[in-house]
TILUMBA-238662 format. One record per residue (C-alpha): residue in one letter; chain; y, z, x. Coordinates in pm, 1 decimal, decimal comma, padded with zeros to 6 digits. Each point is the difference from the previous one (the first is absolute). Layout:
<rs>
{r "a" "A" {Y Z X}},
...
</rs>
This chain:
<rs>
{r "x" "A" {-00001,4 00000,7 -00001,2}},
{r "x" "A" {00347,6 -00091,6 00165,7}},
{r "x" "A" {00315,8 00217,8 -00017,2}},
{r "x" "A" {00159,2 -00191,3 -00246,0}},
{r "x" "A" {-00278,9 00045,1 -00246,7}},
{r "x" "A" {-00029,2 00388,5 00079,5}},
{r "x" "A" {00368,1 00014,4 -00031,4}},
{r "x" "A" {-00021,2 -00168,8 -00348,3}},
{r "x" "A" {-00270,1 00243,2 -00095,9}},
{r "x" "A" {00195,8 00291,7 00079,4}},
{r "x" "A" {00304,4 -00105,6 -00187,1}},
{r "x" "A" {-00266,5 -00061,8 -00297,9}},
{r "x" "A" {-00123,1 00327,0 00045,7}},
{r "x" "A" {00348,0 00182,1 00003,4}},
{r "x" "A" {00076,7 -00179,7 -00328,0}},
{r "x" "A" {-00322,1 00102,6 -00158,8}},
{r "x" "A" {00083,9 00363,5 00134,3}},
{r "x" "A" {00302,6 00003,1 -00203,5}},
{r "x" "A" {-00162,0 -00126,1 -00320,3}},
{r "x" "A" {-00288,0 00241,5 00051,5}},
{r "x" "A" {00237,3 00302,9 00030,9}},
{r "x" "A" {00236,8 -00082,6 -00248,6}},
{r "x" "A" {-00159,7 -00157,0 -00278,4}},
{r "x" "A" {-00264,8 00184,3 -00248,4}},
{r "x" "A" {-00364,7 00005,3 00110,2}},
{r "x" "A" {-00096,7 00042,7 -00352,2}},
{r "x" "A" {00142,8 00046,0 -00327,1}},
{r "x" "A" {-00153,2 00207,2 -00261,4}},
{r "x" "A" {00055,7 00044,6 -00396,0}},
{r "x" "A" {-00117,5 00231,6 -00263,2}},
{r "x" "A" {00117,9 00046,4 -00339,3}},
{r "x" "A" {00342,9 -00177,0 00077,5}},
{r "x" "A" {00040,3 00200,9 00319,3}},
{r "x" "A" {00053,3 -00193,3 00325,9}},
{r "x" "A" {-00034,7 00114,4 00351,6}},
{r "x" "A" {-00002,5 -00213,4 00335,9}},
{r "x" "A" {-00073,5 00110,0 00349,9}},
{r "x" "A" {00106,0 -00123,7 00353,8}},
{r "x" "A" {-00169,6 00134,5 00317,7}},
{r "x" "A" {00293,9 00236,9 00014,5}},
{r "x" "A" {-00057,9 00125,8 -00297,2}},
{r "x" "A" {-00323,7 00090,2 00086,8}},
{r "x" "A" {00122,6 00164,2 00310,8}},
{r "x" "A" {00250,8 00201,4 -00194,9}},
{r "x" "A" {-00244,1 00100,6 -00251,2}},
{r "x" "A" {-00234,9 00164,6 00238,8}},
{r "x" "A" {00281,8 00158,9 00204,5}},
{r "x" "A" {00111,8 00194,7 -00339,2}},
{r "x" "A" {-00357,5 00198,3 -00006,9}},
{r "x" "A" {-00167,6 00218,6 00241,1}},
{r "x" "A" {-00127,9 -00283,1 00201,6}},
{r "x" "A" {00323,1 -00082,2 00182,7}},
{r "x" "A" {-00188,1 -00062,8 00333,1}},
{r "x" "A" {-00214,5 -00262,4 -00192,7}},
{r "x" "A" {00345,2 -00165,8 -00116,1}},
{r "x" "A" {00112,7 00002,4 00373,7}},
{r "x" "A" {-00359,7 -00176,9 00104,3}},
{r "x" "A" {00045,2 -00242,7 -00297,1}},
{r "x" "A" {00329,7 -00077,3 00102,8}},
{r "x" "A" {-00064,7 -00080,8 00348,5}},
{r "x" "A" {-00330,4 -00194,7 -00095,7}},
{r "x" "A" {00167,8 -00230,7 -00272,7}},
{r "x" "A" {00371,9 -00020,6 00085,2}},
{r "x" "A" {00101,7 00100,1 00331,5}},
{r "x" "A" {-00288,7 -00143,6 00265,4}},
{r "x" "A" {00001,2 -00326,2 -00180,5}},
{r "x" "A" {00395,8 -00022,0 00030,8}},
{r "x" "A" {-00006,5 00102,6 00346,6}},
{r "x" "A" {-00310,2 -00268,7 00083,5}},
{r "x" "A" {00204,6 -00312,8 -00148,7}},
{r "x" "A" {00309,6 00128,9 00180,0}},
{r "x" "A" {-00151,4 00045,7 00313,6}},
{r "x" "A" {-00164,7 -00329,2 -00026,5}},
{r "x" "A" {00304,3 -00191,0 -00102,9}},
{r "x" "A" {00183,1 00164,2 00305,5}},
{r "x" "A" {-00229,4 -00071,9 00265,2}},
{r "x" "A" {-00093,2 -00366,7 -00146,2}},
{r "x" "A" {00355,1 -00092,9 -00015,6}},
{r "x" "A" {00066,6 00073,3 00365,3}},
{r "x" "A" {-00345,4 -00185,5 00071,5}},
{r "x" "A" {00146,4 -00312,5 -00158,3}},
{r "x" "A" {00271,3 00024,5 00247,4}},
{r "x" "A" {-00222,3 00017,9 00297,5}},
{r "x" "A" {00056,8 00372,4 00091,4}},
{r "x" "A" {-00109,9 00320,9 -00065,9}},
{r "x" "A" {00150,2 00241,2 -00227,6}},
{r "x" "A" {00193,5 00315,7 00105,9}},
{r "x" "A" {-00301,4 00272,2 00044,1}},
{r "x" "A" {-00254,5 -00268,2 -00071,2}},
{r "x" "A" {-00261,5 00236,6 00132,8}},
{r "x" "A" {00085,6 00286,3 -00262,5}},
{r "x" "A" {00015,5 -00252,7 -00262,4}},
{r "x" "A" {-00355,3 -00110,5 00059,0}},
{r "x" "A" {-00118,9 00341,8 00047,3}},
{r "x" "A" {00158,0 00115,2 -00342,7}},
{r "x" "A" {-00160,3 -00307,0 -00182,3}},
{r "x" "A" {-00301,1 00117,8 00140,2}},
{r "x" "A" {00042,6 00336,7 -00120,4}},
{r "x" "A" {00116,4 -00083,2 -00374,6}},
{r "x" "A" {-00293,4 -00231,5 -00048,6}},
{r "x" "A" {-00223,2 00285,4 -00131,1}},
{r "x" "A" {00282,5 00159,2 -00188,9}},
{r "x" "A" {00084,9 -00311,0 -00176,0}},
{r "x" "A" {-00222,8 00028,5 -00332,6}},
{r "x" "A" {00116,6 -00267,9 -00210,3}},
{r "x" "A" {-00359,4 -00098,8 -00092,0}},
{r "x" "A" {-00084,1 00369,2 -00084,3}},
{r "x" "A" {00300,7 00016,2 -00241,3}},
{r "x" "A" {-00086,1 -00353,0 -00167,2}},
{r "x" "A" {-00376,1 00123,2 -00036,4}},
{r "x" "A" {00150,4 00343,3 -00203,3}},
{r "x" "A" {00255,2 -00251,0 -00179,0}},
{r "x" "A" {-00297,0 -00213,8 -00143,4}},
{r "x" "A" {-00214,2 00277,8 -00071,0}},
{r "x" "A" {00290,7 00161,4 -00205,3}},
{r "x" "A" {00081,2 -00331,7 -00196,9}},
{r "x" "A" {-00382,6 -00026,7 -00072,7}},
{r "x" "A" {-00059,0 00352,4 -00137,2}},
{r "x" "A" {00323,5 00052,6 -00191,6}},
{r "x" "A" {-00064,3 -00353,0 -00148,4}},
{r "x" "A" {-00245,5 00156,5 -00212,7}},
{r "x" "A" {00228,5 00281,4 -00127,9}},
{r "x" "A" {00351,1 -00142,4 00001,3}},
{r "x" "A" {00191,4 -00354,8 -00002,1}},
{r "x" "A" {00008,2 -00053,3 00390,0}},
{r "x" "A" {00186,5 -00303,2 00124,2}},
{r "x" "A" {00014,4 -00064,4 00385,3}},
{r "x" "A" {00303,8 -00043,1 00148,1}},
{r "x" "A" {00140,3 -00241,7 00267,9}},
{r "x" "A" {-00009,4 00287,1 00250,3}},
{r "x" "A" {-00394,5 -00022,8 -00031,0}},
{r "x" "A" {00017,1 -00369,1 00062,5}},
{r "x" "A" {00245,7 00061,8 00287,8}},
{r "x" "A" {-00243,8 00292,7 00135,9}},
{r "x" "A" {-00300,2 -00222,0 -00007,6}},
{r "x" "A" {00144,5 -00311,6 00151,9}},
{r "x" "A" {00172,7 00261,5 00273,1}},
{r "x" "A" {-00341,0 00166,9 00061,3}},
{r "x" "A" {-00157,4 -00337,3 00067,5}},
{r "x" "A" {00297,0 -00105,6 00204,8}},
{r "x" "A" {00003,7 00304,7 00237,4}},
{r "x" "A" {-00315,1 00006,5 00075,9}},
{r "x" "A" {00080,6 -00401,2 00133,7}},
{r "x" "A" {00302,4 00134,9 00199,8}},
{r "x" "A" {-00076,6 00337,6 00120,2}},
{r "x" "A" {-00376,2 -00026,5 00091,4}},
{r "x" "A" {-00145,3 -00002,3 00334,1}},
{r "x" "A" {00154,4 -00328,7 00115,5}},
{r "x" "A" {00374,9 00173,7 00059,0}},
{r "x" "A" {-00151,6 00061,3 00346,0}},
{r "x" "A" {00053,3 -00367,2 00063,2}},
{r "x" "A" {00378,0 00065,3 00006,4}},
{r "x" "A" {-00058,4 00164,0 00317,0}},
{r "x" "A" {-00090,2 -00310,6 00145,1}},
{r "x" "A" {00250,5 -00238,6 -00178,8}},
{r "x" "A" {00301,5 00163,4 00119,8}},
</rs>
């Protein structure tokens, strides 16, 4: 994969991240009552109970780590396209390696799909644009933040 392709995929991932984080993952209706939830809403709901630490872990896994991964990849690749290494290149690459196990978009997607299927028997459930963006983003993150980021060491 060329650097231009990688940059295009990273920019696409940044747009999908925005959609996944700010558009509803699902909307539910029951007897005229309507509610929708974004990823931020799920983290906020967890933080209001006695399991605030779980909210912190969920926020890191489904919001912060993927955002940092995409931002670091955009930073490194944009400099690589110019034929040079970015400032703090080694630190960025180490951070990308360290963030990979913390980015759990796939787990969030699976949990969301299970929730949609389980709730569909009880309520009117409408999967939202956030869920579609999360699905596309999960596949895209596997492609761009996978084990082939080590090739950036050799390309720059």
